[in-house]
C-alpha positions as CSV (number, residue, x, y, z in Angstrom):
1,M,64.6,-42.5,-34.0
2,R,64.7,-42.0,-37.8
3,S,61.9,-44.5,-38.3
4,T,59.7,-42.8,-35.7
5,L,60.2,-39.4,-37.4
6,S,59.4,-41.0,-40.8
7,V,56.1,-42.3,-39.5
8,E,55.3,-38.9,-38.1
9,R,56.0,-37.2,-41.4
10,H,53.9,-39.6,-43.5
11,E,50.9,-39.7,-41.2
12,S,48.2,-37.7,-43.0
13,S,46.8,-34.5,-41.5
14,S,43.3,-35.8,-41.7
15,L,44.2,-39.0,-39.9
16,R,46.0,-37.1,-37.2
17,T,43.0,-34.8,-36.7
18,A,40.5,-37.7,-36.6
19,K,42.7,-39.5,-34.0
20,L,42.9,-36.4,-31.8
21,F,39.2,-35.8,-31.7
22,F,38.5,-39.5,-31.2
23,Y,40.8,-39.6,-28.1
24,A,39.3,-36.3,-26.8
25,A,35.7,-37.7,-27.2
26,I,36.7,-40.9,-25.4
27,I,38.3,-39.0,-22.5
28,L,35.3,-36.7,-22.3
29,L,32.8,-39.6,-22.1
30,I,34.9,-41.4,-19.4
31,A,35.4,-38.3,-17.3
32,E,31.7,-37.3,-17.5
33,F,30.5,-40.8,-16.6
34,I,32.9,-40.8,-13.6
35,G,31.3,-37.5,-12.5
36,S,32.2,-35.5,-9.4
37,F,33.7,-37.1,-6.3
38,T,33.5,-35.6,-2.8
39,F,35.5,-36.5,0.3
40,K,36.0,-34.8,3.6
41,I,39.1,-33.3,5.1
42,S,38.1,-32.1,8.5
43,P,36.8,-29.5,9.0
44,G,36.2,-29.0,5.2
45,K,35.6,-31.1,2.1
46,V,37.2,-31.4,-1.3
47,I,35.2,-31.8,-4.5
48,L,36.9,-33.3,-7.6
49,L,35.2,-32.5,-10.9
50,P,35.1,-34.3,-14.2
51,M,37.7,-31.8,-15.6
52,I,40.3,-33.3,-13.2
53,W,39.6,-36.8,-14.5
54,A,40.0,-35.5,-18.1
55,L,43.4,-34.0,-17.3
56,L,44.6,-37.1,-15.6
57,L,43.3,-39.4,-18.4
58,G,44.9,-37.2,-21.0
59,A,48.3,-37.3,-19.2
60,A,48.0,-41.1,-18.9
61,L,47.2,-41.5,-22.6
62,E,50.2,-39.5,-23.6
63,L,52.5,-41.6,-21.3
64,A,51.1,-44.8,-22.6
65,S,51.2,-43.6,-26.2
66,E,55.0,-43.4,-26.0
67,R,55.2,-47.2,-25.8
68,W,52.9,-47.9,-28.7
69,K,54.4,-48.8,-32.1
70,S,51.2,-48.7,-34.1
71,G,49.5,-45.8,-35.8
72,A,47.3,-45.3,-32.7
73,R,50.2,-43.6,-30.9
74,L,50.1,-39.8,-30.4
75,D,53.3,-38.5,-32.1
76,V,55.0,-35.2,-31.4
77,R,53.3,-33.6,-34.4
78,S,49.9,-34.6,-33.1
79,Q,50.7,-33.0,-29.7
80,F,51.6,-29.7,-31.4
81,Y,48.4,-29.9,-33.5
82,A,46.4,-30.4,-30.4
83,A,48.0,-27.3,-29.0
84,A,46.9,-25.4,-32.1
85,I,43.3,-26.7,-31.8
86,L,43.1,-25.6,-28.1
87,Q,43.0,-21.9,-28.8
88,P,39.9,-21.8,-31.1
89,A,38.2,-24.4,-29.0
90,L,38.7,-22.3,-25.9
91,L,37.0,-19.3,-27.6
92,L,33.7,-21.2,-27.4
93,F,34.1,-21.3,-23.6
94,V,34.9,-17.5,-23.7
95,S,31.6,-17.1,-25.7
96,K,29.7,-18.9,-23.0
97,L,31.2,-16.7,-20.3
98,G,30.2,-13.6,-22.3
99,L,26.6,-14.8,-22.5
100,M,26.6,-15.4,-18.7
101,V,28.1,-12.0,-17.9
102,G,25.7,-10.2,-20.3
103,S,22.7,-11.7,-18.7
104,A,23.8,-10.6,-15.2
105,L,25.2,-7.1,-15.8
106,P,22.9,-5.6,-13.1
107,K,24.3,-7.9,-10.5
108,L,27.9,-7.1,-11.6
109,A,27.2,-3.4,-11.4
110,V,26.2,-3.8,-7.8
111,A,29.7,-5.4,-7.1
112,G,31.2,-2.2,-8.4
113,W,34.9,-1.6,-7.8
114,A,35.2,-4.8,-5.7
115,L,35.2,-6.8,-9.0
116,A,38.0,-4.5,-10.4
117,F,40.2,-4.2,-7.3
118,Q,40.3,-7.9,-6.7
119,E,42.4,-8.1,-9.9
120,L,45.3,-6.7,-7.8
121,G,45.7,-10.0,-6.1
122,H,45.8,-11.9,-9.4
123,F,48.9,-10.0,-10.6
124,V,50.6,-7.9,-7.9
125,G,49.9,-10.6,-5.3
126,T,51.9,-13.2,-7.3
127,M,54.9,-10.9,-7.5
128,L,54.8,-9.8,-3.8
129,L,54.6,-13.4,-2.6
130,G,56.5,-15.3,-5.4
131,L,59.4,-13.0,-6.2
132,P,61.1,-13.0,-2.8
133,L,60.6,-16.8,-2.5
134,A,62.1,-17.4,-5.9
135,L,65.2,-15.3,-5.1
136,L,65.6,-17.1,-1.8
137,L,65.6,-20.4,-3.8
138,G,68.4,-19.1,-6.0
139,I,66.3,-18.4,-9.1
140,K,67.7,-15.4,-11.1
141,R,66.0,-13.5,-13.9
142,E,63.6,-16.4,-14.6
143,A,61.9,-15.2,-11.4
144,I,60.6,-12.1,-13.3
145,G,58.8,-14.2,-15.9
146,A,57.5,-16.7,-13.3
147,T,56.1,-14.2,-10.8
148,F,54.9,-11.1,-12.6
149,S,51.5,-12.7,-13.2
150,V,49.6,-16.0,-12.9
151,G,51.4,-17.1,-16.1
152,R,48.6,-17.7,-18.6
153,E,48.5,-17.1,-22.3
154,P,48.6,-13.3,-22.2
155,S,51.7,-13.5,-20.0
156,L,53.4,-15.8,-22.6
157,A,52.7,-13.2,-25.3
158,I,54.0,-10.3,-23.3
159,I,57.2,-12.0,-22.3
160,G,57.7,-13.5,-25.7
161,E,57.4,-10.2,-27.4
162,K,59.4,-8.2,-24.9
163,Y,62.3,-10.6,-24.2
164,G,61.9,-13.7,-26.3
165,M,61.3,-17.3,-25.0
166,D,65.0,-18.2,-25.3
167,F,66.0,-15.7,-22.6
168,A,65.8,-16.1,-18.8
169,E,62.4,-14.3,-18.5
170,G,60.9,-16.6,-21.2
171,R,62.3,-19.7,-19.4
172,G,60.6,-18.4,-16.3
173,V,57.1,-17.8,-17.7
174,L,56.9,-21.0,-19.7
175,P,57.3,-23.5,-16.8
176,E,54.8,-21.4,-14.9
177,Y,52.3,-21.8,-17.8
178,L,53.0,-25.5,-18.1
179,T,52.7,-26.1,-14.4
180,G,49.4,-24.2,-14.2
181,T,48.1,-26.1,-17.2
182,V,48.9,-29.5,-15.9
183,F,48.4,-29.1,-12.2
184,G,46.5,-25.8,-11.9
185,A,43.0,-27.0,-12.3
186,V,43.6,-29.9,-9.9
187,F,45.2,-27.8,-7.2
188,I,42.7,-24.9,-7.4
189,A,39.7,-27.2,-7.4
190,I,40.9,-28.9,-4.2
191,F,42.0,-25.7,-2.6
192,A,38.8,-23.7,-3.5
193,G,36.5,-26.4,-2.5
194,F,38.2,-26.8,0.9
195,V,38.3,-23.0,1.6
196,A,34.6,-22.7,0.6
197,S,33.6,-25.5,3.0
198,L,35.1,-23.5,5.9
199,N,32.5,-20.7,5.5
200,I,35.1,-18.0,6.2
201,F,34.7,-16.0,3.0
202,H,31.6,-15.0,1.1
203,P,30.9,-17.3,-1.8
204,L,30.9,-14.4,-4.3
205,A,34.3,-13.2,-3.0
206,L,35.7,-16.6,-3.6
207,A,34.0,-16.6,-7.0
208,M,35.8,-13.4,-8.0
209,G,39.1,-14.8,-6.8
210,S,38.5,-17.8,-9.1
211,G,38.9,-15.7,-12.3
212,V,42.6,-15.9,-12.7
213,G,42.6,-15.7,-16.5
214,S,42.5,-19.5,-17.1
215,G,39.3,-21.0,-18.3
216,S,40.0,-24.4,-16.9
217,M,41.2,-23.1,-13.5
218,M,38.3,-20.8,-13.2
219,A,35.8,-23.5,-14.1
220,A,37.4,-25.9,-11.6
221,A,37.5,-23.4,-8.8
222,S,34.1,-21.9,-9.3
223,G,32.5,-25.3,-9.9
224,A,33.9,-26.5,-6.5
225,I,32.6,-23.4,-4.8
226,A,29.2,-23.5,-6.5
227,A,28.7,-27.2,-5.7
228,Q,28.4,-26.2,-2.0
229,Q,25.8,-23.5,-2.4
230,D,22.1,-23.3,-3.0
231,P,21.0,-23.2,-6.7
232,E,20.5,-19.4,-6.8
233,T,23.9,-18.6,-5.1
234,A,25.6,-21.2,-7.3
235,K,24.4,-19.4,-10.4
236,S,25.8,-16.1,-9.0
237,V,29.1,-17.8,-8.2
238,L,29.5,-18.9,-11.8
239,T,28.5,-15.5,-13.1
240,F,30.9,-13.5,-10.9
241,A,33.7,-16.0,-11.6
242,A,33.1,-15.7,-15.3
243,A,33.1,-11.9,-15.1
244,S,36.3,-11.9,-13.1
245,N,37.9,-14.2,-15.6
246,L,36.9,-12.0,-18.5
247,I,38.3,-8.9,-16.7
248,T,41.6,-10.8,-16.0
249,T,41.9,-12.0,-19.6
250,T,41.2,-8.6,-21.2
251,V,42.0,-5.7,-18.9
252,G,44.4,-7.8,-17.0
253,T,46.6,-8.1,-20.1
254,Y,47.3,-4.4,-20.0
255,F,47.6,-4.5,-16.2
256,T,50.4,-7.0,-16.4
257,L,52.2,-5.1,-19.2
258,F,52.1,-1.6,-17.6
259,I,52.0,-2.3,-13.9
260,S,52.9,-5.8,-12.6
261,L,55.8,-6.4,-15.0
262,P,57.5,-3.1,-14.3
263,M,57.0,-3.8,-10.6
264,A,58.6,-7.2,-10.9
265,L,61.6,-5.7,-12.7
266,F,61.9,-3.0,-10.0
267,G,61.5,-5.6,-7.2
268,Y,64.2,-7.9,-8.8
269,R,66.7,-5.0,-9.0
270,V,66.1,-4.1,-5.4
271,L,65.8,-7.5,-3.8
272,E,68.2,-9.7,-5.7
273,P,71.4,-8.0,-4.3
274,I,69.9,-8.4,-0.8
275,I,68.3,-11.9,-0.7
276,G,69.5,-13.5,-3.9
277,R,71.4,-16.7,-3.5
278,K,73.6,-19.1,-5.6
279,T,72.0,-22.6,-5.6
280,K,71.4,-25.4,-8.1
281,A,68.7,-23.3,-9.6
282,S,71.2,-20.6,-10.4
283,A,73.5,-23.2,-12.0
284,A,70.7,-24.6,-14.1
285,S,69.9,-21.0,-15.3
286,D,73.5,-20.5,-16.4
287,T,73.5,-23.9,-18.2
288,A,70.3,-23.1,-20.0
289,A,71.7,-19.7,-21.0
290,S,74.8,-21.2,-22.6
291,A,73.0,-24.2,-24.2
292,P,73.2,-24.4,-28.0
293,R,70.1,-23.4,-29.9
294,L,68.2,-26.1,-31.8
295,G,67.0,-23.8,-34.6
296,D,66.4,-26.7,-37.0
297,V,63.8,-28.4,-34.8
298,K,60.2,-27.2,-35.2
299,T,58.8,-27.0,-31.7
300,E,55.7,-24.8,-32.1
301,A,52.1,-25.3,-32.8
302,P,51.1,-25.0,-36.5
303,E,48.9,-22.1,-37.7
304,L,45.3,-23.2,-38.2
305,G,43.5,-22.0,-41.3
306,Y,39.8,-21.0,-41.2
307,G,38.8,-24.6,-42.1
308,G,40.8,-25.9,-39.2
309,K,39.0,-23.4,-36.8
310,L,35.6,-24.4,-38.1
311,L,36.4,-28.1,-37.5
312,A,37.6,-27.3,-34.0
313,W,34.4,-25.3,-33.2
314,A,32.2,-28.0,-34.7
315,A,33.9,-30.8,-32.8
316,T,33.9,-28.9,-29.6
317,A,30.2,-28.0,-29.9
318,I,29.4,-31.7,-30.4
319,M,31.4,-32.6,-27.3
320,V,29.6,-29.9,-25.3
321,L,26.3,-31.4,-26.3
322,M,27.5,-34.9,-25.3
323,A,28.7,-33.7,-21.9
324,D,25.6,-31.8,-21.2
325,W,23.5,-34.9,-22.1
326,I,25.4,-37.1,-19.7
327,T,25.7,-34.6,-16.8
328,H,22.4,-32.8,-16.9
329,G,20.2,-35.0,-19.0
330,T,19.6,-32.3,-21.6
331,T,19.0,-33.8,-25.0
332,P,21.3,-32.5,-27.9
333,M,18.3,-31.0,-29.7
334,H,17.3,-29.0,-26.7
335,G,20.8,-27.8,-26.1
336,L,21.6,-27.1,-29.7
337,P,20.2,-23.4,-29.8
338,G,22.4,-22.3,-26.9
339,V,25.5,-24.0,-28.5
340,L,24.8,-22.4,-31.9
341,I,24.7,-19.0,-30.2
342,M,28.1,-19.7,-28.7
343,V,29.4,-20.7,-32.1
344,V,28.0,-17.7,-33.9
345,A,29.5,-15.3,-31.3
346,T,32.8,-17.0,-31.6
347,M,32.9,-16.8,-35.4
348,I,31.9,-13.1,-35.4
349,G,34.4,-12.2,-32.7
350,D,37.3,-14.1,-34.4
351,A,36.4,-12.5,-37.7
352,I,36.6,-9.0,-36.1
353,A,40.0,-9.8,-34.6
354,Q,41.2,-11.0,-38.0
355,V,40.0,-7.9,-39.8
356,T,41.6,-5.6,-37.2
357,G,44.9,-7.4,-37.6
358,R,44.6,-9.0,-34.1
359,K,45.8,-5.8,-32.4
360,I,43.2,-6.7,-29.8
361,P,43.0,-10.4,-28.9
362,A,40.1,-12.5,-30.3
363,V,39.1,-13.4,-26.7
364,Y,38.1,-9.8,-26.1
365,W,36.0,-9.5,-29.3
366,V,34.3,-12.9,-28.7
367,S,33.2,-11.9,-25.2
368,I,31.9,-8.5,-26.4
369,V,29.9,-10.1,-29.2
370,A,28.4,-12.6,-26.8
371,M,27.5,-9.9,-24.3
372,F,25.9,-7.9,-27.1
373,L,23.8,-10.8,-28.3
374,I,22.5,-11.6,-24.8
375,C,21.9,-8.0,-23.8
376,H,19.9,-7.3,-27.0
377,G,17.5,-10.2,-26.3
378,V,18.4,-12.8,-28.9
379,R,15.4,-15.1,-28.8
380,G,16.1,-18.2,-26.8
381,A,19.6,-17.2,-25.7
382,R,18.8,-16.9,-22.0
383,R,16.8,-20.1,-22.0
384,S,19.5,-22.0,-23.8
385,L,22.3,-21.0,-21.5
386,K,21.6,-23.9,-19.2
387,S,22.1,-26.2,-22.2
388,A,25.6,-24.9,-22.7
389,R,26.8,-25.9,-19.2
């Protein structure tokens, strides 16, 4: 154990970074070359997208890496550094969503309140369905953190600030987040593709339901829905899903804080004495509450400096161009203008968030800047959007 920790300490930061991006590029290339896979489940069909292969390949790499003794293994520090890279990298995706939304504001205006009210299902729906079930299974206050929302990044921030991740509510939201991250995209891609193939709901209604506040889950669900539509409808599906996801990520943060979390607390106080049970889950909760704190172990992602963010944005942009070349045949030079617009919007939005003390999340500013750029007719922006897909 000590020798492993010693290797992890002495591995240089530059080597760790290069190794992470190398593995990410290899996984990306394999997943894109595999492509989409469709199979039928009567009376519908399921579409598996390259994102699912990337998730499975990443999990397989981590499991295999535990057995490696060489410097090629992904140590614990590398995994935490990968988590730190994820946030700035995702901002590029948010920028793309902002560009798509800004170019389709007239269509979104037609949707009106439908696009806003569907957010009720993303937050209140999880509590109305999940909280009673959790109590019946014997889960105690962890049920509050697990069911007050869909358990994405804003939910972690809210629970962490209000309760702390060491308390029951924190232990509830963290597994929800991890489950959604690992299995969410796979599950929602299969489920959304199957439901869309039944032709019961309008494709745009399904698209709005895809925006649950997770970029990967939204992309997986909307992609599965769009793949079954004509080109014009498919474009609208992606647009409405992106708009819904932006609303969930921005406005939804305040919705969960002021509406769904108080509702979950009230529901727990009312329902727990009535349907709450004592099970193995309850015992596990008591054990976790009394477990000693490992305060000397660093188990959080490091803080990236501006240089680290620039590296993350540059590497992600290169991978976007690679994936677009493989999937759509768009040459990197043709796709470069659209990707550069995404990078610029991301840098400006992140800088505004930094200057304002991050009182408002960077994801909000990035999306606003991207919409501003597209709405004010940046030359080539609309034409380059296809290259960013």
